[in-house]
MMTF fields as JSON, N, C-alpha, C and O atoms, coordinates in Angstrom:
{
  "mmtfVersion": "1.0.0",
  "mmtfProducer": "UNKNOWN",
  "numBonds": 359,
  "numAtoms": 360,
  "numGroups": 90,
  "numChains": 1,
  "numModels": 1,
  "chainsPerModel": [1],
  "groupsPerChain": [90],
  "chainIdList": ["A"],
  "bondAtomList": [4, 2, 8, 6, 12, 10, 16, 14, 20, 18, 24, 22, 28, 26, 32, 30, 36, 34, 40, 38, 44, 42, 48, 46, 52, 50, 56, 54, 60, 58, 64, 62, 68, 66, 72, 70, 76, 74, 80, 78, 84, 82, 88, 86, 92, 90, 96, 94, 100, 98, 104, 102, 108, 106, 112, 110, 116, 114, 120, 118, 124, 122, 128, 126, 132, 130, 136, 134, 140, 138, 144, 142, 148, 146, 152, 150, 156, 154, 160, 158, 164, 162, 168, 166, 172, 170, 176, 174, 180, 178, 184, 182, 188, 186, 192, 190, 196, 194, 200, 198, 204, 202, 208, 206, 212, 210, 216, 214, 220, 218, 224, 222, 228, 226, 232, 230, 236, 234, 240, 238, 244, 242, 248, 246, 252, 250, 256, 254, 260, 258, 264, 262, 268, 266, 272, 270, 276, 274, 280, 278, 284, 282, 288, 286, 292, 290, 296, 294, 300, 298, 304, 302, 308, 306, 312, 310, 316, 314, 320, 318, 324, 322, 328, 326, 332, 330, 336, 334, 340, 338, 344, 342, 348, 346, 352, 350, 356, 354],
  "bondOrderList": [1, 1, 1, 1, 1, 1, 1, 1, 1, 1, 1, 1, 1, 1, 1, 1, 1, 1, 1, 1, 1, 1, 1, 1, 1, 1, 1, 1, 1, 1, 1, 1, 1, 1, 1, 1, 1, 1, 1, 1, 1, 1, 1, 1, 1, 1, 1, 1, 1, 1, 1, 1, 1, 1, 1, 1, 1, 1, 1, 1, 1, 1, 1, 1, 1, 1, 1, 1, 1, 1, 1, 1, 1, 1, 1, 1, 1, 1, 1, 1, 1, 1, 1, 1, 1, 1, 1, 1, 1],
  "groupList": [{"groupName": "MET", "atomNameList": ["N", "CA", "C", "O"], "elementList": ["N", "C", "C", "O"], "formalChargeList": [0, 0, 0, 0], "bondAtomList": [1, 0, 2, 1, 3, 2], "bondOrderList": [1, 1, 2], "singleLetterCode": "M", "chemCompType": "L-PEPTIDE LINKING"}, {"groupName": "THR", "atomNameList": ["N", "CA", "C", "O"], "elementList": ["N", "C", "C", "O"], "formalChargeList": [0, 0, 0, 0], "bondAtomList": [1, 0, 2, 1, 3, 2], "bondOrderList": [1, 1, 2], "singleLetterCode": "T", "chemCompType": "L-PEPTIDE LINKING"}, {"groupName": "ARG", "atomNameList": ["N", "CA", "C", "O"], "elementList": ["N", "C", "C", "O"], "formalChargeList": [0, 0, 0, 0], "bondAtomList": [1, 0, 2, 1, 3, 2], "bondOrderList": [1, 1, 2], "singleLetterCode": "R", "chemCompType": "L-PEPTIDE LINKING"}, {"groupName": "GLU", "atomNameList": ["N", "CA", "C", "O"], "elementList": ["N", "C", "C", "O"], "formalChargeList": [0, 0, 0, 0], "bondAtomList": [1, 0, 2, 1, 3, 2], "bondOrderList": [1, 1, 2], "singleLetterCode": "E", "chemCompType": "L-PEPTIDE LINKING"}, {"groupName": "LYS", "atomNameList": ["N", "CA", "C", "O"], "elementList": ["N", "C", "C", "O"], "formalChargeList": [0, 0, 0, 0], "bondAtomList": [1, 0, 2, 1, 3, 2], "bondOrderList": [1, 1, 2], "singleLetterCode": "K", "chemCompType": "L-PEPTIDE LINKING"}, {"groupName": "HIS", "atomNameList": ["N", "CA", "C", "O"], "elementList": ["N", "C", "C", "O"], "formalChargeList": [0, 0, 0, 0], "bondAtomList": [1, 0, 2, 1, 3, 2], "bondOrderList": [1, 1, 2], "singleLetterCode": "H", "chemCompType": "L-PEPTIDE LINKING"}, {"groupName": "SER", "atomNameList": ["N", "CA", "C", "O"], "elementList": ["N", "C", "C", "O"], "formalChargeList": [0, 0, 0, 0], "bondAtomList": [1, 0, 2, 1, 3, 2], "bondOrderList": [1, 1, 2], "singleLetterCode": "S", "chemCompType": "L-PEPTIDE LINKING"}, {"groupName": "ASP", "atomNameList": ["N", "CA", "C", "O"], "elementList": ["N", "C", "C", "O"], "formalChargeList": [0, 0, 0, 0], "bondAtomList": [1, 0, 2, 1, 3, 2], "bondOrderList": [1, 1, 2], "singleLetterCode": "D", "chemCompType": "L-PEPTIDE LINKING"}, {"groupName": "VAL", "atomNameList": ["N", "CA", "C", "O"], "elementList": ["N", "C", "C", "O"], "formalChargeList": [0, 0, 0, 0], "bondAtomList": [1, 0, 2, 1, 3, 2], "bondOrderList": [1, 1, 2], "singleLetterCode": "V", "chemCompType": "L-PEPTIDE LINKING"}, {"groupName": "GLN", "atomNameList": ["N", "CA", "C", "O"], "elementList": ["N", "C", "C", "O"], "formalChargeList": [0, 0, 0, 0], "bondAtomList": [1, 0, 2, 1, 3, 2], "bondOrderList": [1, 1, 2], "singleLetterCode": "Q", "chemCompType": "L-PEPTIDE LINKING"}, {"groupName": "LEU", "atomNameList": ["N", "CA", "C", "O"], "elementList": ["N", "C", "C", "O"], "formalChargeList": [0, 0, 0, 0], "bondAtomList": [1, 0, 2, 1, 3, 2], "bondOrderList": [1, 1, 2], "singleLetterCode": "L", "chemCompType": "L-PEPTIDE LINKING"}, {"groupName": "ASN", "atomNameList": ["N", "CA", "C", "O"], "elementList": ["N", "C", "C", "O"], "formalChargeList": [0, 0, 0, 0], "bondAtomList": [1, 0, 2, 1, 3, 2], "bondOrderList": [1, 1, 2], "singleLetterCode": "N", "chemCompType": "L-PEPTIDE LINKING"}, {"groupName": "PHE", "atomNameList": ["N", "CA", "C", "O"], "elementList": ["N", "C", "C", "O"], "formalChargeList": [0, 0, 0, 0], "bondAtomList": [1, 0, 2, 1, 3, 2], "bondOrderList": [1, 1, 2], "singleLetterCode": "F", "chemCompType": "L-PEPTIDE LINKING"}, {"groupName": "TYR", "atomNameList": ["N", "CA", "C", "O"], "elementList": ["N", "C", "C", "O"], "formalChargeList": [0, 0, 0, 0], "bondAtomList": [1, 0, 2, 1, 3, 2], "bondOrderList": [1, 1, 2], "singleLetterCode": "Y", "chemCompType": "L-PEPTIDE LINKING"}, {"groupName": "ILE", "atomNameList": ["N", "CA", "C", "O"], "elementList": ["N", "C", "C", "O"], "formalChargeList": [0, 0, 0, 0], "bondAtomList": [1, 0, 2, 1, 3, 2], "bondOrderList": [1, 1, 2], "singleLetterCode": "I", "chemCompType": "L-PEPTIDE LINKING"}, {"groupName": "CYS", "atomNameList": ["N", "CA", "C", "O"], "elementList": ["N", "C", "C", "O"], "formalChargeList": [0, 0, 0, 0], "bondAtomList": [1, 0, 2, 1, 3, 2], "bondOrderList": [1, 1, 2], "singleLetterCode": "C", "chemCompType": "L-PEPTIDE LINKING"}, {"groupName": "PRO", "atomNameList": ["N", "CA", "C", "O"], "elementList": ["N", "C", "C", "O"], "formalChargeList": [0, 0, 0, 0], "bondAtomList": [1, 0, 2, 1, 3, 2], "bondOrderList": [1, 1, 2], "singleLetterCode": "P", "chemCompType": "L-PEPTIDE LINKING"}, {"groupName": "ALA", "atomNameList": ["N", "CA", "C", "O"], "elementList": ["N", "C", "C", "O"], "formalChargeList": [0, 0, 0, 0], "bondAtomList": [1, 0, 2, 1, 3, 2], "bondOrderList": [1, 1, 2], "singleLetterCode": "A", "chemCompType": "L-PEPTIDE LINKING"}, {"groupName": "GLY", "atomNameList": ["N", "CA", "C", "O"], "elementList": ["N", "C", "C", "O"], "formalChargeList": [0, 0, 0, 0], "bondAtomList": [1, 0, 2, 1, 3, 2], "bondOrderList": [1, 1, 2], "singleLetterCode": "G", "chemCompType": "PEPTIDE LINKING"}],
  "groupTypeList": [0, 1, 2, 3, 4, 1, 2, 5, 6, 7, 6, 8, 9, 6, 10, 2, 1, 11, 10, 2, 7, 10, 8, 8, 5, 11, 7, 7, 12, 11, 1, 12, 7, 13, 8, 14, 9, 1, 10, 14, 3, 8, 15, 4, 5, 3, 16, 3, 9, 17, 3, 9, 15, 1, 10, 14, 14, 5, 5, 1, 18, 4, 15, 6, 8, 4, 6, 18, 7, 12, 6, 1, 10, 4, 16, 0, 13, 2, 3, 14, 10, 11, 2, 18, 14, 1, 17, 1, 14, 3],
  "groupIdList": [1, 2, 3, 4, 5, 6, 7, 8, 9, 10, 11, 12, 13, 14, 15, 16, 17, 18, 19, 20, 21, 22, 23, 24, 25, 26, 27, 28, 29, 30, 31, 32, 33, 34, 35, 36, 37, 38, 39, 40, 41, 42, 43, 44, 45, 46, 47, 48, 49, 50, 51, 52, 53, 54, 55, 56, 57, 58, 59, 60, 61, 62, 63, 64, 65, 66, 67, 68, 69, 70, 71, 72, 73, 74, 75, 76, 77, 78, 79, 80, 81, 82, 83, 84, 85, 86, 87, 88, 89, 90],
  "secStructList": [7, 7, 2, 2, 2, 2, 2, 2, 2, 2, 2, 2, 2, 2, 2, 2, 2, 1, 3, 3, 3, 3, 3, 3, 3, 7, 7, 1, 1, 1, 7, 6, 6, 6, 6, 6, 2, 2, 0, 0, 0, 0, 0, 7, 7, 7, 2, 2, 2, 2, 6, 6, 6, 2, 2, 2, 2, 2, 6, 6, 1, 5, 7, 7, 7, 3, 3, 3, 3, 6, 6, 6, 6, 2, 2, 2, 2, 2, 2, 2, 2, 2, 6, 6, 7, 3, 3, 3, 3, 7],
  "xCoordList": [25.849, 26.095, 27.587, 27.619, 28.52, 29.407, 28.921, 28.066, 29.846, 29.461, 29.682, 28.965, 30.764, 30.631, 29.608, 29.124, 29.041, 28.12, 26.701, 26.295, 26.202, 25.787, 25.47, 24.511, 27.147, 27.092, 27.017, 27.055, 26.867, 26.936, 25.176, 24.469, 24.658, 23.095, 22.602, 22.178, 22.679, 22.485, 22.401, 21.393, 23.588, 23.643, 22.977, 22.441, 22.654, 22.035, 20.732, 20.128, 20.2, 18.812, 18.414, 17.601, 19.609, 19.281, 19.071, 18.101, 20.21, 19.612, 18.805, 18.616, 17.976, 16.798, 16.006, 15.012, 16.042, 14.656, 14.872, 14.053, 16.291, 16.36, 15.892, 15.685, 15.514, 15.121, 13.542, 12.632, 13.417, 12.002, 11.719, 12.804, 10.88, 9.976, 9.693, 8.921, 10.261, 9.711, 8.76, 8.901, 6.964, 6.342, 5.37, 5.285, 4.934, 4.3, 2.987, 2.798, 1.896, 0.765, 0.031, 0.385, -1.162, -1.364, -2.678, -3.313, -2.77, -3.428, -4.609, -4.705, -5.229, -5.883, -5.108, -5.665, -4.324, -4.194, -2.433, -2.22, -1.598, -0.221, -0.373, -1.239, 0.627, 0.57, 1.621, 2.399, 1.693, 2.467, 4.142, 4.926, 4.765, 5.285, 6.041, 7.219, 5.135, 5.441, 5.781, 6.665, 5.181, 5.606, 6.771, 7.207, 7.434, 8.134, 9.628, 10.696, 9.593, 10.483, 10.921, 11.853, 9.57, 10.026, 11.282, 12.421, 10.483, 11.439, 12.827, 13.853, 12.624, 14.089, 15.449, 16.62, 14.785, 15.564, 15.537, 16.537, 14.3, 14.305, 14.927, 15.739, 14.763, 15.403, 16.61, 17.296, 16.605, 17.756, 17.46, 18.405, 16.364, 15.539, 16.545, 17.049, 16.824, 17.163, 15.522, 14.4, 15.984, 14.156, 13.139, 11.928, 14.238, 12.968, 12.66, 11.799, 13.385, 12.699, 11.797, 10.841, 11.821, 10.896, 9.458, 8.445, 10.085, 8.55, 7.838, 6.869, 8.803, 8.0, 7.856, 7.549, 7.885, 7.331, 5.902, 4.831, 6.347, 4.822, 3.721, 2.532, 4.413, 3.118, 2.196, 0.991, 3.28, 2.927, 2.045, 1.26, 2.414, 1.516, 0.107, -0.959, 0.269, -0.936, -2.466, -3.612, -1.747, -2.435, -2.346, -2.893, -1.621, -2.298, -2.062, -2.332, -1.781, -2.271, -1.2, -1.319, -0.149, 1.469, 2.387, 2.094, 3.678, 4.775, 6.072, 6.699, 6.661, 7.532, 8.739, 9.175, 9.111, 10.02, 11.782, 12.553, 11.883, 13.24, 13.243, 12.273, 14.446, 14.661, 15.741, 16.798, 15.369, 16.755, 16.4, 15.379, 17.287, 17.131, 16.465, 17.094, 15.5, 14.453, 15.025, 14.383, 16.534, 17.359, 17.455, 17.12, 17.76, 18.24, 17.021, 17.055, 15.55, 14.402, 13.563, 13.143, 13.327, 13.218, 13.532, 12.493, 14.368, 14.622, 14.087, 14.126, 13.81, 12.933, 11.946, 11.498, 10.883, 9.62, 9.313, 8.547, 10.081, 9.856, 9.463, 8.413, 10.835, 10.585, 9.663, 9.204, 9.371, 7.639, 6.587, 5.664, 6.671, 5.728, 5.367, 4.194, 6.058, 6.692, 6.308, 5.309, 6.907, 5.633, 4.19, 3.633, 3.974, 2.441, 1.791, 0.607, 2.912, 2.685, 2.431, 2.871, 1.725, 1.057, 2.141, 2.232, 3.273, 4.176, 3.671, 3.031, 4.242, 4.632, 5.779, 6.038, 6.42, 7.612, 6.802, 5.592, 7.402, 6.731, 7.6, 7.236],
  "yCoordList": [-34.21, -32.732, -33.04, -33.808, -32.369, -32.516, -31.436, -30.55, -31.908, -31.467, -30.05, -29.261, -29.489, -27.844, -27.286, -26.249, -27.933, -27.157, -27.129, -25.97, -27.723, -28.378, -26.926, -26.162, -26.827, -25.84, -24.418, -23.365, -24.693, -23.129, -23.036, -22.089, -24.359, -24.007, -23.468, -22.321, -24.219, -24.074, -22.608, -21.953, -22.133, -20.632, -19.874, -18.995, -19.849, -18.893, -19.268, -18.5, -20.618, -20.465, -19.504, -18.583, -20.256, -18.948, -17.639, -17.16, -16.92, -15.92, -15.054, -13.906, -16.267, -15.799, -15.913, -15.22, -17.0, -16.767, -15.754, -15.485, -15.308, -13.761, -12.75, -11.767, -13.065, -11.698, -11.071, -11.664, -9.967, -9.549, -8.38, -8.017, -7.59, -6.44, -5.521, -5.844, -4.285, -3.135, -2.951, -3.064, -2.497, -2.627, -0.896, -0.806, -0.067, 1.327, 0.853, 0.113, 1.236, 1.1, 2.531, 3.506, 2.603, 4.218, 4.205, 3.284, 5.814, 6.276, 7.499, 7.964, 7.738, 9.227, 10.378, 11.413, 10.636, 11.272, 12.15, 13.354, 11.109, 11.861, 12.297, 11.923, 13.271, 13.9, 13.207, 12.412, 13.414, 12.416, 12.882, 12.022, 14.08, 15.193, 14.603, 14.625, 14.271, 14.223, 12.62, 12.154, 11.948, 10.13, 9.887, 8.735, 10.885, 10.878, 11.438, 10.851, 12.262, 12.654, 11.982, 12.085, 11.184, 10.076, 8.942, 8.585, 8.678, 7.734, 8.156, 7.602, 9.245, 10.17, 10.027, 9.645, 10.406, 10.471, 9.074, 8.661, 8.389, 7.19, 5.944, 5.295, 5.429, 4.586, 4.561, 3.692, 6.096, 6.488, 6.447, 6.528, 6.341, 6.405, 7.724, 8.588, 7.915, 8.715, 9.452, 8.998, 10.433, 11.394, 10.468, 10.293, 9.818, 9.634, 7.738, 7.023, 7.424, 5.49, 6.019, 5.263, 7.396, 7.775, 7.601, 6.987, 8.801, 9.068, 8.141, 8.434, 7.013, 5.638, 4.962, 3.9, 4.838, 3.576, 4.138, 3.633, 5.817, 6.569, 6.655, 6.865, 6.421, 6.304, 4.879, 4.701, 4.014, 2.315, 1.846, 0.898, 2.888, 2.519, 3.183, 2.601, 4.833, 5.399, 4.287, 4.265, 3.329, 3.157, 1.89, 1.357, 0.743, -0.646, -0.59, -1.622, 0.092, 0.48, -0.017, 0.312, -0.7, -0.749, -0.883, -0.948, -0.967, -1.192, -1.312, -0.31, -2.316, -2.854, -1.563, -1.153, -1.113, -0.326, 0.06, 0.919, -1.054, -2.021, -3.146, -3.381, -4.003, -5.639, -5.738, -5.108, -6.473, -6.534, -7.549, -8.217, -7.749, -8.423, -7.826, -7.006, -8.065, -7.57, -6.617, -5.641, -6.836, -5.854, -4.931, -3.935, -4.622, -3.369, -2.799, -1.578, -3.601, -2.992, -2.151, -1.02, -2.868, -2.147, -0.757, -0.102, -0.208, 0.983, 1.874, 3.086, 1.667, 2.228, 2.219, 3.362, 1.071, 0.64, 1.899, 2.799, 1.859, 2.544, 3.991, 4.614, 4.23, 5.901, 6.4, 7.529, 5.815, 5.416, 5.441, 6.25, 4.434, 5.098, 5.938, 5.955, 6.554, 7.833, 8.801, 9.436, 9.163, 9.996, 9.822, 10.208, 9.032, 8.737, 7.967, 7.932, 7.37, 6.4, 4.803, 4.413, 4.085, 2.783, 2.267, 2.574, 1.16, -0.073, -1.076, -1.125, -1.73, -3.414, -4.147, -4.06, -4.934, -5.83, -6.874, -6.97, -7.615, -8.755, -9.963, -10.959],
  "zCoordList": [-21.428, -20.73, -19.702, -18.741, -20.123, -18.567, -17.635, -17.636, -16.849, -15.057, -15.314, -14.699, -16.312, -16.097, -16.75, -16.297, -18.057, -18.843, -17.706, -17.618, -17.18, -16.182, -15.272, -15.381, -13.949, -13.387, -13.909, -13.273, -15.61, -15.749, -16.093, -15.747, -16.912, -17.099, -15.653, -15.513, -14.794, -13.34, -13.306, -13.574, -12.94, -12.889, -13.522, -12.847, -15.354, -15.452, -14.889, -14.139, -15.279, -14.21, -13.187, -13.114, -12.129, -11.246, -11.019, -10.433, -11.6, -12.576, -12.782, -12.381, -13.99, -14.242, -13.698, -13.915, -12.547, -11.623, -10.235, -9.356, -10.395, -9.411, -9.693, -8.981, -11.679, -11.831, -11.924, -12.503, -11.351, -11.124, -11.784, -12.239, -12.093, -12.891, -11.905, -11.003, -11.938, -11.9, -12.45, -13.667, -11.86, -13.07, -12.334, -11.11, -12.972, -13.328, -13.571, -14.535, -12.7, -13.249, -13.444, -12.781, -14.529, -14.669, -13.576, -13.062, -13.475, -12.594, -13.147, -14.282, -12.237, -13.195, -12.385, -12.749, -11.673, -10.494, -11.199, -11.342, -11.455, -11.956, -13.139, -13.93, -13.36, -14.783, -15.72, -15.194, -16.888, -17.827, -17.575, -17.977, -16.988, -17.114, -15.24, -14.882, -14.655, -13.296, -13.39, -12.671, -14.135, -14.293, -15.242, -15.237, -16.168, -17.555, -16.123, -16.295, -15.143, -14.353, -12.852, -12.055, -12.992, -11.337, -12.277, -11.976, -13.373, -14.342, -14.396, -14.003, -14.962, -14.612, -13.505, -13.511, -12.9, -11.339, -10.51, -9.923, -10.518, -9.511, -10.465, -9.805, -11.857, -12.405, -13.252, -13.789, -13.149, -14.459, -15.832, -16.617, -16.241, -17.355, -18.493, -17.776, -19.908, -20.469, -20.947, -21.17, -20.942, -21.244, -22.21, -22.071, -23.458, -24.361, -23.85, -24.362, -23.031, -22.652, -21.472, -21.3, -20.363, -19.799, -20.162, -19.828, -21.354, -21.785, -23.387, -24.087, -23.488, -24.085, -23.348, -23.889, -22.02, -20.845, -20.827, -21.163, -20.13, -19.806, -20.798, -20.56, -22.182, -22.815, -22.991, -23.174, -22.856, -22.933, -21.577, -21.561, -20.241, -18.965, -19.228, -19.027, -19.835, -20.288, -20.931, -20.482, -22.325, -23.052, -22.981, -23.947, -21.819, -21.728, -19.948, -19.333, -19.51, -17.906, -17.209, -16.028, -17.416, -17.036, -17.781, -18.975, -17.44, -17.523, -17.438, -17.093, -17.671, -16.938, -16.918, -17.994, -15.91, -16.185, -15.896, -16.327, -14.962, -14.987, -14.133, -13.412, -14.154, -14.599, -13.454, -13.42, -12.7, -11.713, -10.704, -10.865, -9.507, -8.297, -7.172, -6.503, -6.923, -5.359, -4.625, -4.238, -4.306, -3.492, -4.239, -3.599, -5.387, -6.194, -6.659, -6.809, -7.025, -7.284, -6.081, -6.323, -4.609, -3.762, -3.427, -3.354, -3.245, -2.913, -4.371, -4.158, -5.184, -6.24, -6.033, -5.94, -5.811, -5.876, -4.948, -5.292, -3.577, -2.496, -2.992, -3.154, -3.159, -3.848, -4.799, -4.625, -5.645, -6.992, -5.831, -5.927, -4.505, -4.416, -3.474, -3.101, -3.075, -2.07, -3.008, -2.671, -4.303, -4.708, -5.509, -6.537, -4.419, -5.24, -6.531, -6.867, -7.143, -8.343, -7.744, -6.663, -8.574, -8.276, -9.166, -10.354, -8.289, -8.552, -7.481, -6.431, -8.241, -7.845, -8.675, -9.876, -7.616, -7.937, -8.699, -8.498, -9.521, -10.375, -10.426, -11.052]
}
């Protein structure tokens, strides 16, 4: 492998390891409409995407609603928590 290809592989691997997922978890308190509206406002989802994520959350217990580096996800994570919805960055 050439030195240039090795550098490219290292940068791609570095990008992959820095990516995280913002995961929203199911609860018995928040309504579908509230979670959908939160995903639209906080994560900038289209309404259909927010609705599908909310259905996945309901049926499987959680859903990755956004991917990115930690510094990008952290403000969204905090706002989701401020709205009383359970979330994690994984």
